[in-house]
C-alpha positions, 0 to 999 in steps of 0.5 A: 500500500502506498503512502498517498492520501488515497489510502489515508483512511487506513492510517490510525489518524488520517491526514484530513483528521490531522489537518482538522485537528491543527485547525481546531488548535488555531494552527495555520498552514498552507497545504499543497498537493502534488505527486507522491514524493518518496525521496529528497530528490523527488521533493526537490523536483517539485518544490518550486511549485509551492515554495514562496520566493524569498521565504526563509524556509526549511525543507526537511528529510526524516529518518525513523531509527531504532537502537539495539535496545529497540528504542525508537527515534524520529530524526528530522534534518534539513533535506540536504544535510549529510548524516552518519548514523554511527556518528549520530548515535555516538553524539546522542549517546544512544549507541548504534542506530539503524533504520526501523522497518516499515511495520514498526514505522506504522506501529509507532508513528502511524505512517508508511514509508515515504510519508515520514514527518515531524507531524507523525509525532502526534502518534509517536508521543504515545509510543515513546518515540524520541524526536530530534530536529535539526537546529536549523529549524530554529532559524527558519520562518517556515518549515515544509513537511508531509501531513502523514501522507506523501502527496501533500505538503504543509508549510507551517510557521516555526511558531505554529510547528512549536505550538503543535509539539507543545499541544501533543506533549512532544519534547524536541531535542535540537541537533546542532 
């Protein structure tokens, strides 16, 4: 099954329900629909369709990771940032990291591969997923991310993104 909005009703929380919840909380966003995006390269190919010129924006990539003790992590980085998982595990003092399986991704974040997003922490906080975010987000005016499906992208202001994390009780650990 793909990660597009066509199958959003098979998720624990649909993209439509997430967006409605964000609206109920008074969070504003710009919603963009596009072809399903599975990689950073896919995203770079279409981002000019919805990016606002001159905007101080952060476009992200997301990694669902696990350690040897079976603890789960969501790591959100600037999309072009290089990452060494061994070095990251050492820096965070959590040991060796590896990518989590598609089944565990669905179980812990309620999403499918290709739709990994900080917004999935709405499910992740209930499953003890720890969240790490690139400190570059602290300087961005707007952050672009998927709303649980990969054929939609939302643009959230940094303030609204932080309000979202506060609402769901998600602690953000900043990565330098």
